[in-house]
C-alpha positions in Angstrom: 28.4 -26.6 57.5 28.2 -27.7 61.2 25.3 -29.8 62.4 23.9 -26.8 64.4 24.1 -24.6 61.3 22.2 -27.3 59.3 19.6 -27.4 62.1 19.2 -23.6 61.8 18.9 -23.9 58.0 16.1 -26.5 58.4 14.3 -24.1 60.7 14.6 -21.3 58.2 13.4 -23.6 55.4 10.4 -24.4 57.5 9.6 -20.7 57.5 10.5 -20.1 61.1 11.8 -16.8 62.4 15.3 -16.6 63.9 13.7 -16.1 67.3 11.6 -19.3 66.9 14.5 -21.3 65.7 16.5 -20.2 68.7 13.8 -21.1 71.1 13.6 -24.5 69.6 17.4 -25.0 69.6 17.8 -23.5 73.1 20.0 -20.6 71.9 19.5 -16.8 71.4 18.2 -15.2 68.2 21.7 -13.6 67.8 23.3 -17.0 67.8 20.9 -18.1 65.0 21.8 -15.1 63.0 25.5 -16.0 63.5 24.8 -19.7 62.4 23.0 -18.5 59.3 25.6 -15.9 58.4 28.4 -18.5 58.6 26.2 -20.8 56.6 25.9 -18.0 53.9 29.6 -17.6 53.9 30.4 -21.3 53.7 27.8 -22.0 51.0 28.6 -18.9 48.8 25.1 -17.5 49.2 24.0 -14.1 50.1 20.4 -14.5 51.5 18.1 -16.9 53.2 16.2 -18.0 50.1 19.3 -18.8 48.2 20.8 -20.7 51.1 17.7 -22.7 51.5 17.5 -23.5 47.8 21.2 -24.5 47.6 20.9 -26.6 50.8 18.0 -28.6 49.3 19.6 -28.9 45.8 22.9 -29.9 47.2 21.2 -32.4 49.6 22.7 -30.7 52.7 19.3 -31.0 54.2 16.6 -33.6 53.5 13.5 -32.0 52.0 11.5 -34.7 53.7 12.3 -33.2 57.1 10.9 -29.8 56.3 7.2 -30.6 56.6 
């Protein structure tokens, strides 16, 4: 997973919408959808909740940065 994809996953884990994540990252909502879709593929997950759970369990993202 690329650093930008991880950044998008952290935003999703914080409960942010794709639009809000995009605003914070300075990219479009469509780009965020692409980041997350690629993250689903690379991680073998099929939805946002599963991706977030796997990212935390596998320590791809630090749970301490979520709140």
